[in-house]
N, C-alpha and C positions, 0 to 999 in steps of 0.2 A: 180694496178697503179703504176706506178714508178716512182721513185725521179724526181722531175724536171718537171715533165706533171701539166698541169693545173688542178686547183680542180673542179670537178665534182659540176653542179649548186647545189642552195637550193634544185630547184624543182624535181631532179634526186635522191638528197639524201632520199628527204622524200616519194618520191615514193618507194624507195629502203626498207625504213623502213615501208612502210604501213601505213604511218601517212599523214593525212590530213590538210588542212586549210581551218579556217573559220573567216568571218568577219563579226560582229554584230556592226550595229550603230540604237542608240533607237532614234536619229534626224530625220531621214528619215524610220524607221519601216522596214529595209531590212535587211536579210544576205546572204552575199556572200560564197559560197564554192565552192573547185576547185573540181576536178573529182574525187580525193581519198574520201575525206569530204563526197560526194555526195553519193559515194558505200557505204561508213558506216552508212549513212541515208537511206539506204533502196532505193536510187533512179538511175537512168542509171550513170553509172560514165563518166559523163561530166561534167565539169564547169557548174554553177546556178545559181540564183538567188531568192531567196525567201522572201514573206514574213513574218514579225513574226508570224502570223495564220497559215501560210503553214510549218512553220518549228517548229512551237509549236504541230504540229499537228501528228509529228513523234516523239516526246518526251512524257516519263510518263509524266502527269501532275505533280505529284509530284515533280517531278526532275526540271522541266521547274522553279515552282515555287521557289524552292531550287539556282538555278543558279543565279535569279536575286538576293537573299541574301547574295550568296557568292561574287559576282560580287560586291555589296554596301562595304561589308567587307573588301575587297581584298584594295578599293580603299581608304578606310578609315586608313587601317593599311601599306600601300605602299607595298604590297605582291602578289606575283602570285594567282592567284584562280583556285584552283585545284577541280574538280567536276569529279564524276561517273555521268552518263548518261544512261537511259535504252532507247533503238530504240526500236520500238514499230509497228507491221505491221497493215494492214487495220484491221484484225480479233481482234486488242486487244492484241496478244501476243508478248514475246521479243524476238526479233530478234539478239540481241547482245547487249552487254555492254562497252560502250567508255567512255576512261577519256578524258577530255579537260586540257590543260594547258595554260593560258594565262596573258596578264598583261591588265588589264582593265585601262581604263581613264575617267576623267570626266572633261568636261566642266562647269564652274561655271555658265556663263553667258547664255549657251543656256542649263542650266540642264540637259544635256543629257548625257550617256556614250556611249563609243568604245571600243569593244572588239576585238583582233585579237590575235588567237590562234590555239593551234593544237587539231586535234581528232584522239585518235589511240585507237584500239579494245583494251579491256581488256582480256587476255588470261585465266588465270583462269577458271574454270568452273562456274555458277553462280546458283543460290539457285531455281530452279523452273523455270517454262515459263510463268505463267500466269498473265497477269497485276495485278490482284488482291493479287498477293501473297506480302509475308511483303517485304516491301521497300529497295530496295540497295540504300543506303544512298546517297546524292550528293559529299558531302567532306568527304574522308574518314578520315582523321586526325582528322577534327574539330568533327566529329561524333563519333568517338573511343575515343577523349577525352570526349566528354559530356557523353556517354556511362560509362566509368570508373568511372568517378564522379558518377553517379544516383547510379551504383552498390557498390563504395563506401561507399557511404552513405547509402544505403538499409543496407547492409550488417554490417555497424558500428552500426546502430539504433536496431539489432535483439540482444534479450537477452536471448534466448536460442538457444538449438543444433537445434530444430525443427524447430524456426524460421528463422535459418540460412540457412535450407536446403530447405525451402520454397520459401529465397530469390532466393537461388541458381538454384532452379528450372524455375523460373521466369523469367530469365535473357534474354533477346532477343539482341544478339551481333548483330553489323553491319557489313551488307554483308552478314552474314553467322548465320544460328540458329541449335543448336544442337535440336535434339529430344528425345534423351535420354540422363539421366545423373545419375553419379552415384558418391555417396562418400564411397570409402573405409578406415575403419580403421587398426588398427595393435593392437591384442591381444597375447601377447606373441610370437609365432612364426607362426600364423594363421594371414590371412587377412578375415577382417570382413566387412560388408557392414552398415555402418553406416546410409544412407539413400538414397532414388532413386527418380528420375522422369521420366514416360515415359516408365515404366515396372508394369508388373505385381509381386506383392510379390513369387509369384510361380516359376517365369519364372526365378528369381535371384537366386532360391534356390543352383544351382551348383557352383555358385561363390561366397558363404558366406560359412565362416569356410574351407577357403581355404590355403594350407600350404603355406607360403613365399619360398618356394624352387620349388616351380611350375613354369611351363612354360609357363607363362602368362602375358601380359604387365603391370598389376597394380602390380602384384608382383616383377616384375624384376624393376620397376618405385623407390617400396619400400626397394629393396635393393640395388639400386645403387643412388639414389637421381636425378636421371636424365628423362627426360620427353623422350617418346615415341609419335611419328607420323606416324600412318599409314594411307596412302593416297588412296589404293585401296584394295580389299577383297584379291589381288593377294598377295598384299605385307604383310598382316595378315596371310595368308596361309603360305607363304615360310617362315617367321619368327618365328611363334608360330604355327608350324603343330598340337602339343598335345592338344591344345585350340580353334582352329580354329571352330572344328566341333560343340562345343557352343555357339561361337559367330556367326556364321554361320546362325542359326536359327531367329535371328531379323530382318536379311535382311538390315544391313547399308552398309552404302560405303565408311565411313570413320571414322578415331577413333582418339582420343587425349588423350593420358592419363600423367599426369601433375603429380609432387609431391607437397603435402601439408607440406610444413615447415615452423615451429614457432620454434624462437629462436633456431638456428642451428641444429633443431631435425626434422628427417622427421616423420610428425605422420600420413602420411596415404596416399591415391594417390585419384585423381578426373577424372574422365573418362566423355569425350564429344561424343556422336556419332552421325553420320550425315546420313541422307538417301541418299545423293548425296554426288558425290564427292568434297573433297575439298583438296587445291594444299598446303592448310599451308604454304602459303607466308611467309616470315618477319614478315610483319605487323600483319598477321592473329595470328603468332605463340607468337607475344609480347602481342597481347590482351589477350589470353589465360593464359600467364604465370601470365599475371599481375593480372587477377581473380583468378588464383589459390593462389596468395600470399594472396592477401584477404581474399578469402574463408578460408585457413591456421589460420589468424590471427583473422577471426572473429569465427572459431571454436572452437580455442584455449581461448578467452575472454568466449566466451557462455559455455564451459566447465568448467573453473575456477568460473565461476557466479553459475552454478548449485552446485558445489563441494560445495561451502562456503552458496548456500541457504540449501544442506541436512544437512551441519555440522550445522547450525544455528538451524535449523529444529528438529535435532536430541537432542541439547543441550536443546531447550525449553523441548522437550518431557520429557528429562528427570528429567530437573529442575522443572517443574510443573506438580506435581503427581494429579491422581484420586482421584475425593472425597473418595472412597472405599464404603463400604458397606453401605446400607441404617441406618439412627440412628433411633431405635422406637421412636416415638412421636416427631419427627421432619421431618423436610424438607429443603434438602440442596442443593442450585445452585450455579453454579460458571462460572466464564468467562474470557478469558486472551485474547486480542486483543494487538499485536504489532503495534503500529500505530507510532511511534517518530522514529527519527534516522536512518530509511532505514534497519535494524535490524531486525530479526525474531524472536529476544529474547532480552528484555532490564533487566532494576532493577526491574520493578515490579513482584510480587509474590503472592500468596495465599497458603493454606494449612490449612487439616485437622486434627488434630491429637487425637489418642485415649488415652486418660489417664490412670494412674494406678488404679484411683479413680474409674472407670466405666463413669467419665463424657468423654468431648472431649473438644477442642480446634479448637476456628477458629482463622485464624492469617493470616492478611492481611498488606503490607508493599512494600514501593517504596525506593530503592536506588538511592543516586542523581546520573543522568547521563543517555544516551543511549545509551554507547559504550560497547565494549566487556568486559572493568573492570568493570564496573556496573555490568553487567549478574556473571559476575566470582564472585563479593564481593557476589550478589544475594545470588546464590548457596551457597556458603559458609555459609550465616547467615542462609538462611533456614533451615540446615544441624544442626548447632548450635543450634537454636531454637525446632527443634524437641526434638534435645537430653536434655535440659535441661528442657522442659516439661514434658519428659517422664523420667524425673526423680521424679516427683512428685511434682514439686517448685510450689508455688502461683504465678499468675501472674504477680504481682509487682517483684518478684523474679525473673522470667524468662526475663523480660525487661532490668533488673539491668545488669546480667549476659549480655544478649546477648550485652547490649551497652559495657561493659567493651571487650568483644569478637571482636566486630567490632574496637573499639579504637586499641585494638592493632593490630589487621591488616592494619588499613590506618595509624595511626601515629608514632608506635614504629618500624616503618621498614626502618628506615634509610634515609638518605636524600631525596633520588627518591621519596619517598611516601609522604613525605611532600610535594612535590611540586602537589601532586593532592590527596589531602584531600576529603574524601567522608563522608558523613550520610547517615541516613535510617530512615524513618519515620515508625510508625508501629502501629497496632492496636492488641490487643490480647484478646480474648473470651473466657471463660471458662464456658461452659455451663452444667446443668445440666436437661436432657430432661425429667425427669418425672417429674419434678416441675417446669419447663423455667427458672430455677434460672441464674441469667446472674452475673459475675464477668469480669471485664475489667479494662484494664492498656493501657495508649494510651501514644506513644512516638512521639509527635509532627507531629502525624496525624488527617486528618479530624474526627469530629464527627461520630457517628453511627448515622441512620436515623431511625426511626420506623414509619412504616405503622400501624396503629390501626385497631380495627377491622370494624368500620365505614365506614373507607377509609381516615380518617384525617392521613394527612404526618407530621411528626415532627422531626427534628434532636434532638439528646437524648444527652446535654450536661456531659459530662465525664471529670472527674479530668484527667489532663495528664502531662508530663514531657517534658525534652529536646529528640530532636531526638537522634537516639543513634549512640555512636560512637563520640559525642562531649565531653562525661564527663564520665569517665569511676566509677565513685560513684555516679552516676544521681539516683536519686528515682522516682519511679513511684505509686502514689497513687492509688489506687484500688476504683472502681464506681461498687456498686451492684444496682440492680434491676431487676424487672420479665417480663420475656416477657408472655403476657397472650397468653391464645387460641385465635386463628384466627389474633394473630399481626405477622408481617413479620419484620425482622430486616436486614437493608443493609447496608454493609459496600464495601467500594471503596477506590479508590487513586482518587489523583486529576486527572489523566488524565479522567475519567469519567465526571468529573465537569467541567473542563475548554476547553476540546478539542473544536476546531470551533469559537476560538476567544471570548471564555466567561471567564471572571473572576471568583471569588467564587459566590458572590452573585446572578448574571444571571443564571450562570449554575447552581446553585441549584433552581433555580425556571424553570427550564428546566424540571430537572428533576423530580420536586416535581410534575408537571403537568403530567409528563407521568405515575407516580405511582400513582395518583389520580386516573386517567381517566382508568386503565387497567383492563381487567377484565378476568381472567384464572388462568392457574398453574403457579407455580414456576418458570418452565423451559421458557413459554412465555413471564414471566416477564422480566427474564433475557435478552432474546432474543429484548424484546421492548425497553430497558434501551439502549443497545447498539447501535439498530439502529437507535437509536434517537438521538445519540449523534454523530454517525458512519456512518450510512447508508445515503443513498441518500437524505431523508428527511432532515437529519441534514445539508444540506446546505442552506435549508431555515429558520434556525432558529440558523443562527452567532450570535455573542455575540458584544459587544460594542468597543472590541479592533481592531484597523486597521487590523492585519495579523489574518489569520483563523489558530490557532496554534494547531498541533498535539503533541500526547503524549500518551504513551503505556496505557492500561486500566487493572484493575483486579478491578472485583466484585465479591462480596459473598452474598448470600442471605440467608437468615435463618428464617424459617418459623413455629410456632407451629399451627397445625392444630386447629381449633375448632370444637364443637359437631354439628353433623349434617352436616358435608362439605364432600364434594366429596374429594376422595383421591389424596391426589398432591395440590389440590386448595390452593389460597392464600386469597381468600373472603369470608367468612361466611354470613349465610344471617345477614342481618343489626342489630348487638345486639344494647342494650338498654344501654350500658355502654362505655363512653370513660375515661380510666383512666393513669395516669402518675404517676410518683414517682420520687423525687428528694431530695438527703441528703446535706446540707450544714454545713460545719464542723466550729469548732470554729476561726480555722486559715485561713477560706477560705471567710472572709466578701465579697469579690469580687464576687461569687457566686449567691450573692442575686441580682444581674443583670441578672445573668442566669436564675434564677426562675422567674422573672417578664416576661422575654422574650418569657420564658418557658410556661408561663402560656397565654398568648397572643397568641402563636400557636395554644393552644388546642383551644381557645374559637376564631377560626379567623372568623368560621360563625355563631358567635352570635349574633341576631338579635338588641342587643342594644348596641352601641359603648359607651354610658355613663357607662352601666353596668361592660363592659370591664375594662374600667378605672378603676371603683372604686374596682374589684377583684382585681386587680395589685397592687392598693395602699394597700388594706387590706394583702393581701400576703406579702409584703414589710416590712410593719409595724409588722406583726407576727412573722416573721424570725427573723429580728431585736430584737425584743423584749428578745426571747430565747439568741441571741448572748450576748446580752448584761446584761440581767439579772440574767443567769445563765451559770453554766462552760459546758453545755451537747449541743452535736452537734442537730441540727436542720434536722427534717424528713418532707418532704412535699409531702401530696397526696392532688390529685385534681383530682374528677369524675365529668364527666356529664353525668347525665341521662337522658333516654326519646328519641323521635323520633320526627324529624319535629320540629316546633315553641312550645315552653311552655316547652323546658326542665328544669333541675335542676343542678344546679354547685353547689356542696359541694367539701370543702377546708379543709383538717385537717393540722395541723403542732404540729408534736410530738416532746416531749422532755424526757428526765429521771430528771429533776428535780420535787423537792417535793412539791416546793411553787406553791399555784395556786394563778391566777391573780387576784385582785380585781378592782372594779371600783372606780378612784380617782376623784377630783374635781381641777384640777390642777390650780394656779393663773393664768394671765394673763402672765407673764412673765417665769413660769416654762419649763423647757425644754424636760420633759418628762413627762408621766401619761396620756396620751391623747389617747391611741392604743384602750382600748376597748371602749372609746365613739365614735371612728368612725366605729367600727365595729357595735356597735348597731344604731347608724344614718344609716348605708349605707348597712347592710345586710338586708335580706328579713328574716333569722334566724341565731343564734350563741349560741353558750355554751360552755363548759367548763368540761371535762370529765376527771376522775382520771383514771389511769391503774394500773396495776401490779407494774412496775417501772416508774413513772414518770407519764404524764398527756398530753391530748392532748385539743387544742381549736381549735374550727371547725366554718365556717360559710356556709351559702348557699344565693344562688340568684335565682329567678325563672325568667325564660326569659320570655318577655313579649307575650300574645297571646295565650297562655296556662292556662291549669287549676292547675298549680303549686303553684299558690300564696296560694290556699287554704290548702296547708299544711304547712304555715306558723305558724300560729297559734298553729298547733298542736308541732310542734318542739320547739314553745317560750316557 
């Protein structure tokens, strides 16, 4: 065409470009096509007017529905409607794929759409020929954006390398789908296979542990950081003749190798292989490049998360020792469950320490917080406690030294440490296996729990001091009592009690029910306690608090087997005695209230509530008399003997005073002198027994419904 000559007609230009015109009016329901558009639809190459039904018969049904959606969206946004359409023959095969571009309009009065646009055949090869094959999406750009959003969301939610690889293997890209995927990593100067999809592990053997200097596309991508696209087997063979025989085995037709780059560093390569030719147009390369970037970021995040998990799990294993060899005459079980703060290790811990005396110590504690600092302090404190205990110090001295040590770590380390002050609760038990004798020192920790031989469960009040680390000169009194044969001692952190939205009271009731109902050995009891508060069933026992709080859990169980019991069991044949011992010092009058509460727990299933009230009153009176009228401490021993109904309660209070009590008849306004009168009035039997050093005063009550009353006169 020469300058000055008239321009060719639009029809001639469109014909030269093999582009057809079509017009669709939803008001009339007719579609008009020119000769080229008719040819593209599989009709004779001449202008024609078709109904919507006739036109739809030549389109893939999925694409027809997509056209209507794209048209409405284009009208709403005032943009062009661009859509790809699969043209079908009468046998359901795809003849070709055409692209339509149009500017649709909408008549608001008639509520109809009108579309005038072009049809042009898509030149790149299409993935397959059967109509039932994966859909070639209508609007390429919109489908690509939707695909990338879904892929990005799925890769962002993957938490491990295995999950990332599963997501990558399930990606279905718009318009073309690879049937083979491989993620290559780098170790030193060699190429490794991190994961694959669409291959068998045996087939991938030649490609694993391949030197980076090899003439292989993935190795070149790692070396250069640039993608490699191979659209045909011939191109692969010409560019990489050395490794083409290895790739020819799989029968693929096109390959894309893309760098996996994160933080400016190429960490590997990603291969997508196709069984049909792919031209790798700019649109397709853009999709593959974006997926490769998201895949690299997801793998980087997953690798960092797995490293962090491995680090915290290793830290946990190093900080929480095994219980070691079996202790003769005792059974020990322990559990540690990290549930709070998102870490696999926190501030809770337990320990069992052999002592120079032949005894052993059980330690359980909780450093404030659920972060890495809490875990670090826990490790240092645990080591310090082991060192002090191994030197042979008594329980009170061990905790005093540990408190001074933690105070120095948290409060004497400069201004930075003052902004993050920490303390720790701790319970230290020194046990003598042959006798069952326990010596306990407590630093702000929950009291231990005793499960008695008949299944009765009670908290065991013990003297205590401030949490460790608050006062370098804190004092920790010691409580002594004996673990009877068949009894089980439970030590735990507050996580076992409060997890699941519980407070100390409601959480204790939940644990008590588990302890009382369980039958089995010590290990199964430990599992039942953890499952009861942290397993699936715990969601049915949520507490009164609004949120379901989670906290780390540490648990220690110590059992002294009884006679005739199976090895490792926690429940003997129900014995005839339920016994508890409690001391009240001269400077601890507040513990009289603990004694009353302790006795009520011992008598929780007593048939007569009136007798329980009487027993509590008499215990209060007897212990108070010792503290007021002597200079000695009081030791309370309470025993419930017998089974079923008709049991007998015997309570003794010991002191080292020499003066025996006498019955008096106090005046109406006297403030004392009525203790023995109350005992004589309320008890079924009572007495005063001299001891080698001191004396004991005792009383007995007989539960209604049995034969215990017959013993009353004998005792009196």
